[in-house]
N, C-alpha and C positions, 0 to 999 in steps of 0.2 A: 345459429339455431336457438341457442339459449336465450339470447336477447329477443329474438322474434317470438319465442314462446311466451315471454312476459309482456311484450308490447303490441302484439298483433291486434288485440281487441281494445286497446286503450281509447280508441276513437269513440267507443260506445259509453265511456264513463266520464268524458270531459264535460264541464259545464257548457251550456249552449253558447254563452258569450265567448268562451275560449275557442270553440269550433268556428265561430264567426271570425275571430281574429286570424285564424289560419288561412282564410280566404282560399278555400278548396275550389279548384277550377272544375266547372261542369264539363267544359270542353275536354279536359284531360280524362275525366271519368268516361265520357262517351267514346273517346279515342281508344282507351284501354279496353273498354267493354261495350261494344256496339249493342249488345243485348239489353243494356240498361237504358238506351235512348227512349224507348217507348215507355218504360216504367217511370223515368224521370219527368216525362210530360205531365204526369199526374200530380207532381209536386212543384209546380211553377211558383206557387206562393212562397216557397222556401229558397228561391233562387233570385238573386239581385245582381244585376250587372255582370252576369256570367259566373258568379261565385255563390257558394252556399251561404245563405243568410237565414238563421232560424230565429223565431220569436223569443225574446229573452225573458218574457214574463214567467216562463217555466224554468228559469236558469238553474235553480238550486235543486230541482227534483231529479231523482234517479230515473234512468231511462224507462224503467218498467212502469213508472207512474205518469209518464208523459201521455198526451193524447195519442191515439193509435196512429194517426197519419204522421206525426212527428217521429214517433218511435220506429215506424216502418221505414221512413226516409233515412234515418240514421243507420238503421240496420243494413240498408242497401249500400250506403256510401262509406261506412266506417273504415274499411281498409284504406281508403284514400285519406281519410281524416287521420288515421294512425300514422300513415306514411309522412304526412305533412308535419305532424307533431314531432316525429323523430328528427326530421331535418330542420326544425324550427330553432331559432336562436334562444327562444324561451322554453324549449322542450328538451328532448333527449340530447340534442347537440350540446347544450350547456352542461348537462350532467356528465357527458362523456369527456368534455374538455376539462372539467374539474377533476375527474378521476385520472385522466391520462397526464394532465399537467404539462403538456408539451407546448412549445412556443407557437405563435401564430403562423410562422412560415417554416419550411424545411420538411425533411422526410417524415417526421412524426405527424406534422399537420396534414401532409398529403395522404398519409395512411389513414388518419382519422376521417378525413373527408371521403375517401374512397369507401371506407367501411360504412360510414353513415348512409351514403347514397345507395350502396348495395343492400343494407339492412332495410332502408325505406322501400326499395323495390321489392324485396322479398315479402315484406309485410303487405304491400299492396297486392301482390300476386296471390295472396291467400283468398282473395275473392273468387268464389266459384263462377262468377260471371265472366272472368277472363279465361280465354282459351290458352292454356299453357303451351300447346303445341305450336302456337304462332309466336311465342316469345323467344328471346335470345336464350340459348341453352346455357352458355358459360360467360362469366365475366372475370376480369383480373382484379384482385385486391392485394395491392402491395407485393406483386410478384407471385401470388398464390392463385391457382385456378379454382374458381368457385362454380359448381354446377347449380346455377340459380334455379332453373326450371325444376330440376329434381328435388331440390330443397323445398321449393314452394309446394310441390306435390306431397311431400312428406308432412309439411306443416299443415296442409289442408286435411290430410288423413288423420293426423294426430288431433287436430281441432275437432274433427267430426266425432271422435271417440270420447269427447268430454260430455258424456250423456248420463252420468250417474246422479243420484240424489244430492250429491255435494253441489252440483251446479244449480239444482232446483231449490235448494234450501232457502235462499234469500227471497224466493217467491211464495214460500209457504204461508206467511202471514197475510199475503195479499190475494190468496186464492179466491176468497169470497168476492172480491172486487173483479177478479178475472172472470169468474163464472157469470157474474151479473152484467158486467159491462163489455167484456171481451171474450165471449165464449169460444170463438174460433182459436184462441190462444191456449185453451186448457190442455189440448192434446200435446202441445209443445212442452208442457211441464209435468203433467201427471204420469206420463210413461217414464220420464227420467226419474221421477220420485219412486218408481217401482224398481229401479236398478240400484243395488247396494254398492256395487263396485265393478270396475272394468280392469281386468288384468291383461297387460300386453307383454308377451314374451316372444322370443325369436320364433317366427313362423306361426304364432297362434294368438288369438284374441278371445278372452273368456269374459262373458257378461253374466253377472250373478243377479238373479231376481230376488227381491225382498220377500220375507215370509208373508204368507197369506192366511186368511181366516178360514178358508175352505177351498175345495178343488175348483169351483167355478171362478172364484176370484183369481186363483192361480192361473187358470187358463186364460182369463181376460188379460192379466198382466203379461203373460208370455206372448199373446197375440200383439198387444200394443208395442212391446219391446222389439219383437222380431220384425213385424211388418212396418211399423212407423219409424222406430229408431234405427234399426239396421237396414231395412229395405228402402227407406226414404232418406234418412239423414246421413247414413254412412256409405251406402253402396256406390254412389257416384264418385265420391272422393277416393274411395278405395280403388275403384277401377282406374282412375287417373294415376294414382300412386303406383299401382302394379305395372302400368304401362311405362311410365317415365323412370321410376326407380328400379324397375325389374325385380320386384319382390312380391311374394304372395303370403297370405295368411289364411289359416283355417279358423273359422269362427265357431264358437261354442256358446250355448246358453246353459247356465247352471242354476238349478233350483236348490233351495236350502236343504241340506241333508241328502241330496241326490247326486247322481253322477252327471257329468256334462253330456249334452247332446249336440252333435255337430250339425251346423246349419249351413246352407249355401246362400251367400249374400245375393248372388245374381237371381236365384229363384225368389228370394224374399222381395227383391226389387220388382219383379213381375207381379208378385202378390199385391204389393202396395199399389201399383198402377191399376190393377183390377179392382181392388177395394175402393180406391179413391174415386173411381168412375161409378161405383154402385151406390144406389140410395135404398133405404130400407123398403123391402117389398112385403114384409110381414104385416098382417092386419091385426095383430094382437093389441088389446087395449093399452097395455103398458107401453109398448113401443110407439104407438100412435100418440099417446099422451106425452111421452118424452120428446118425440120429434116436434110436436106442436109447441112445447115449452121452449125448445131450442130455437125454433124458427123466429119467434118474436124478437129476442135480442140480436139474432143474426141479421135480421133486416135492418136494424139500427147500426150495426157495427161492421158488417161485411156485405159485399155484393154476392158472395157465394152462399149456397145452401149447405146446411150441415150434412156431412156424409157419415158413413158407418163408423169411422174412427172418432169423429166428434161425439157420436152417440156412446161409443165405448168409453171414451174419456169421461163423459158426463155420468155414465152409470157407475164407473169406478169411484168418482168423487162423491156421488150422492148415495152410493151403496144400495142402489135399487135398479131392477131391470137387467141385472148382469146375465141371468140365465137366458133371457129372450135375445139379447144382443149377441151373446156367444153362439146361440143356435143359428141366428141370422148369418153370422160370419162363417159358420161351419158349412 
């Protein structure tokens, strides 16, 4: 689990030329996650002779600076990229061989190989597109029974809780570009920026919201954190973890200087599904203007229309229209 926590997202940070060298099989991806087949058809230009092949003119750029289609593609396939890196002779396999210092043959080498293959599978299984209930539950590693599906569920849940401003800080200097060029991505960052910390203790998860300049901004942050981060980003992986690992957590939202408030993640998931289907009904001049300002870049960047959470994220970023959008959500 320690190795997987460090390595599960490495596929999103590798140079594009390195990803190409790994020759990630599209057939393997589709076999593991049939739900991705339709999605991958949108990215045929990044597939060559059945393997992932990305344009290397963007090689040295961090993934957040990549064109949206390349970044979206990498985001979908990165668990398989990470798994290939782990098993690669030029990747973690070489690092582990140097650390263990065991010969090329014998029990030590067999254990190393078994560990590598299991680690690669665990990292691959952190993709939410793979149905863990259809996967092999247990594997043997050097005579030890490893509950692979359960560990994958725990890894997914832990990964979904990486929602604090620490994760969003590398995007802070790029927010102007995100707002102008990729407005659909703003809600993926600004609500995380509204979370100062996430504390996980036995049986409980506490999410602390950052200080606000007034009650309306505070309400807006709480809505974004509760509905989008917990109801959308955490709920599904928490449900899988509770089923496979047979463990439950009570979630809390904590405001600065205030006591914690218990929240029900299942109810928040229903709230998200409701909000994501709704479009602004208000005829206020402010909301109408905000919506029109968002629609223009959305047409260029996304096939979707901005929803209420996109408007909320934009209002938080621009610090205008918060009262109107909070009333609309209420």
